[in-house]
MDAnalysis code that builds the backbone (N, CA, C; Angstrom):
import MDAnalysis as mda
import numpy as np

u = mda.Universe.empty(231, n_residues=77, atom_resindex=np.repeat(np.arange(77), 3), trajectory=True)
u.add_TopologyAttr("name", ["N", "CA", "C"] * 77)
u.add_TopologyAttr("resid", np.arange(1, 78))
u.add_TopologyAttr("resname", ["MET", "GLN", "LYS", "LYS", "ILE", "ASN", "ILE", "LYS", "ILE", "GLY", "ASP", "LYS", "VAL", "GLN", "ILE", "ILE", "SER", "GLY", "LYS", "TYR", "LYS", "ASN", "GLN", "ILE", "GLY", "ASN", "VAL", "LYS", "LYS", "VAL", "LEU", "ILE", "GLU", "LYS", "ASN", "SER", "LEU", "ILE", "ILE", "GLU", "ASN", "LEU", "ASN", "PHE", "LYS", "THR", "LYS", "HIS", "ILE", "LYS", "PRO", "ARG", "GLN", "ASN", "GLU", "LYS", "GLN", "GLY", "GLU", "ILE", "LYS", "LYS", "ILE", "GLU", "ALA", "PRO", "ILE", "ASP", "ARG", "SER", "ASN", "ILE", "LYS", "ILE", "GLN", "ILE", "ASN"])
u.atoms.positions = np.array([
    [30.227, 95.173, 38.714],
    [30.320, 93.919, 37.942],
    [31.541, 93.253, 38.662],
    [31.027, 91.807, 39.063],
    [31.888, 91.115, 40.080],
    [33.100, 90.354, 39.504],
    [34.431, 90.360, 39.996],
    [35.485, 89.611, 38.937],
    [35.659, 88.194, 39.517],
    [36.104, 87.649, 38.938],
    [36.229, 86.200, 38.734],
    [37.384, 85.758, 39.031],
    [37.602, 84.828, 39.988],
    [38.795, 84.744, 40.691],
    [38.896, 82.951, 40.424],
    [39.610, 81.967, 39.764],
    [39.485, 80.794, 39.690],
    [40.359, 80.122, 40.495],
    [40.616, 80.616, 41.530],
    [41.485, 79.931, 42.880],
    [40.504, 79.741, 43.888],
    [40.352, 78.462, 44.465],
    [39.569, 78.358, 45.649],
    [39.895, 78.068, 47.027],
    [39.242, 78.132, 47.876],
    [40.102, 77.836, 49.348],
    [40.582, 76.530, 49.383],
    [42.016, 76.242, 49.972],
    [42.227, 74.931, 50.102],
    [43.141, 74.440, 48.737],
    [43.117, 75.623, 47.626],
    [44.320, 75.308, 46.489],
    [45.565, 75.482, 46.946],
    [46.573, 74.459, 46.109],
    [47.816, 74.555, 46.527],
    [48.458, 75.726, 45.251],
    [48.998, 76.794, 45.833],
    [49.396, 77.802, 44.815],
    [51.096, 78.078, 44.958],
    [51.641, 78.599, 43.952],
    [52.688, 79.119, 43.872],
    [53.059, 80.568, 43.608],
    [53.764, 81.186, 44.179],
    [53.941, 82.619, 44.411],
    [54.930, 82.773, 42.966],
    [54.961, 83.603, 41.883],
    [55.789, 83.671, 40.896],
    [56.367, 84.959, 40.782],
    [56.218, 86.156, 41.731],
    [57.060, 87.187, 41.843],
    [56.842, 87.973, 43.359],
    [57.867, 88.661, 43.522],
    [57.896, 89.054, 44.768],
    [58.821, 88.763, 45.691],
    [58.558, 89.030, 47.024],
    [59.642, 88.550, 48.117],
    [59.262, 87.083, 48.458],
    [58.183, 86.375, 48.222],
    [58.047, 85.146, 48.526],
    [57.864, 84.265, 47.356],
    [58.834, 84.708, 46.195],
    [59.037, 83.973, 44.598],
    [59.366, 82.539, 44.971],
    [58.691, 81.619, 44.026],
    [58.715, 80.363, 44.243],
    [58.491, 79.524, 45.499],
    [57.685, 80.312, 46.435],
    [57.358, 79.507, 47.663],
    [55.921, 78.785, 47.171],
    [55.696, 77.932, 47.974],
    [54.168, 77.395, 47.921],
    [53.498, 77.016, 48.901],
    [52.219, 77.512, 48.921],
    [51.335, 77.381, 50.230],
    [50.000, 76.915, 49.863],
    [48.978, 76.756, 50.761],
    [47.311, 76.808, 50.422],
    [46.779, 78.148, 50.743],
    [45.786, 78.111, 49.752],
    [45.207, 79.425, 50.205],
    [44.208, 79.147, 51.252],
    [44.187, 80.155, 52.153],
    [43.552, 80.211, 53.299],
    [41.982, 80.977, 53.262],
    [42.091, 82.180, 52.400],
    [41.049, 83.260, 52.005],
    [40.997, 83.766, 50.707],
    [40.034, 83.987, 50.295],
    [39.832, 84.818, 48.748],
    [39.166, 85.904, 48.927],
    [39.791, 87.169, 48.538],
    [39.179, 88.446, 48.751],
    [38.956, 88.883, 47.365],
    [37.596, 88.925, 47.146],
    [37.229, 88.882, 45.426],
    [37.298, 90.436, 45.189],
    [36.752, 91.358, 46.156],
    [36.715, 92.725, 46.094],
    [38.067, 93.405, 45.649],
    [39.318, 92.535, 46.332],
    [40.504, 93.359, 46.127],
    [41.517, 92.648, 45.118],
    [40.631, 91.612, 44.523],
    [41.331, 90.392, 43.597],
    [42.619, 89.982, 44.274],
    [42.730, 89.704, 45.734],
    [43.890, 88.986, 46.315],
    [43.693, 87.667, 47.030],
    [44.479, 86.905, 47.193],
    [44.519, 85.855, 48.460],
    [45.190, 85.975, 49.645],
    [44.785, 85.495, 50.735],
    [45.712, 85.136, 51.716],
    [45.922, 83.604, 51.803],
    [47.537, 83.456, 51.931],
    [47.936, 82.214, 51.978],
    [48.440, 81.793, 53.343],
    [48.340, 80.740, 53.764],
    [48.814, 80.091, 54.861],
    [50.437, 80.153, 55.281],
    [50.898, 80.814, 56.197],
    [52.232, 81.057, 56.687],
    [52.834, 81.551, 55.807],
    [52.375, 82.577, 55.006],
    [53.254, 83.458, 53.842],
    [52.813, 84.635, 54.342],
    [53.863, 85.989, 53.740],
    [53.654, 87.300, 53.736],
    [53.123, 87.761, 55.292],
    [53.731, 87.597, 56.117],
    [53.444, 87.857, 57.512],
    [53.743, 89.448, 57.590],
    [52.649, 90.473, 58.095],
    [52.791, 91.758, 58.433],
    [52.865, 91.751, 60.037],
    [53.452, 93.000, 60.606],
    [53.380, 93.130, 62.096],
    [52.356, 94.397, 62.428],
    [51.461, 93.770, 63.235],
    [50.512, 95.124, 63.481],
    [50.545, 95.197, 65.173],
    [50.618, 96.382, 65.687],
    [50.723, 97.123, 66.770],
    [49.554, 97.476, 67.508],
    [49.146, 96.921, 68.778],
    [47.783, 97.185, 69.034],
    [47.858, 97.960, 70.179],
    [46.967, 99.040, 70.471],
    [47.221, 99.874, 71.777],
    [46.468, 98.950, 72.429],
    [46.627, 99.337, 74.011],
    [46.034, 99.011, 75.019],
    [44.447, 99.722, 74.751],
    [43.447, 98.940, 75.417],
    [42.017, 99.770, 75.258],
    [41.457, 100.063, 76.901],
    [42.134, 99.570, 77.729],
    [41.935, 100.001, 79.019],
    [43.204, 99.957, 80.006],
    [42.745, 100.384, 80.882],
    [44.098, 100.892, 81.747],
    [44.976, 99.864, 82.453],
    [43.916, 98.793, 82.646],
    [44.624, 97.309, 83.046],
    [45.457, 96.583, 82.126],
    [44.973, 96.450, 80.810],
    [45.353, 95.735, 79.702],
    [46.611, 96.211, 79.189],
    [47.512, 95.534, 78.796],
    [48.567, 95.931, 77.738],
    [48.320, 95.900, 76.341],
    [49.137, 96.678, 75.597],
    [49.359, 96.767, 74.222],
    [50.256, 95.603, 73.785],
    [49.860, 95.114, 72.436],
    [50.454, 93.835, 72.005],
    [50.839, 93.941, 70.447],
    [51.768, 92.984, 69.963],
    [52.262, 93.044, 68.720],
    [52.123, 91.941, 68.020],
    [51.147, 91.712, 67.305],
    [50.826, 90.644, 66.479],
    [51.516, 90.334, 65.151],
    [51.359, 89.417, 64.557],
    [51.696, 88.768, 63.225],
    [50.545, 88.367, 62.324],
    [50.199, 89.213, 61.605],
    [49.135, 88.573, 60.821],
    [49.368, 88.393, 59.421],
    [48.785, 87.613, 58.773],
    [48.990, 87.104, 57.117],
    [48.429, 88.163, 56.097],
    [49.067, 88.894, 55.307],
    [48.652, 89.867, 54.619],
    [48.162, 89.448, 53.272],
    [47.416, 89.746, 52.603],
    [46.998, 89.402, 51.070],
    [47.928, 89.492, 50.177],
    [48.089, 88.513, 49.310],
    [48.745, 88.672, 47.876],
    [48.180, 89.151, 46.735],
    [48.242, 89.996, 45.706],
    [47.683, 90.192, 44.656],
    [47.523, 89.073, 43.855],
    [46.733, 88.331, 43.166],
    [46.256, 87.595, 41.987],
    [47.017, 87.147, 41.025],
    [47.699, 88.478, 40.764],
    [48.254, 88.301, 39.567],
    [50.052, 87.862, 39.876],
    [50.271, 87.552, 41.153],
    [51.432, 87.346, 41.481],
    [51.432, 85.796, 41.747],
    [50.264, 84.835, 41.823],
    [50.331, 83.495, 41.929],
    [49.434, 82.896, 40.965],
    [50.447, 81.547, 40.792],
    [49.769, 80.612, 39.747],
    [49.288, 79.202, 40.522],
    [48.579, 78.357, 40.175],
    [47.792, 77.194, 40.554],
    [49.144, 75.940, 40.519],
    [49.189, 75.529, 41.640],
    [50.442, 74.572, 41.395],
    [49.775, 73.247, 41.130],
    [50.351, 72.663, 40.065],
    [49.247, 71.357, 39.385],
    [50.238, 70.051, 40.302],
    [49.406, 69.334, 40.548],
    [49.731, 67.667, 41.284],
    [50.042, 68.233, 42.650],
])
């Protein structure tokens, strides 16, 4: 059974609970299987990447992590 999320890419949403409470952003990606969303410029996580070859160096990237659908409401207007 497929879950239904009534939020689409590009919608303006407000976070209603958690670390980023009361912040507003646009939806970048919808993850239906996990019932969560990725919002632009919010909820950054640090990812450490190991070097794959001897000549390359490892790096630290900041990526946007998903936020659960229950913590988000659609911003009207």
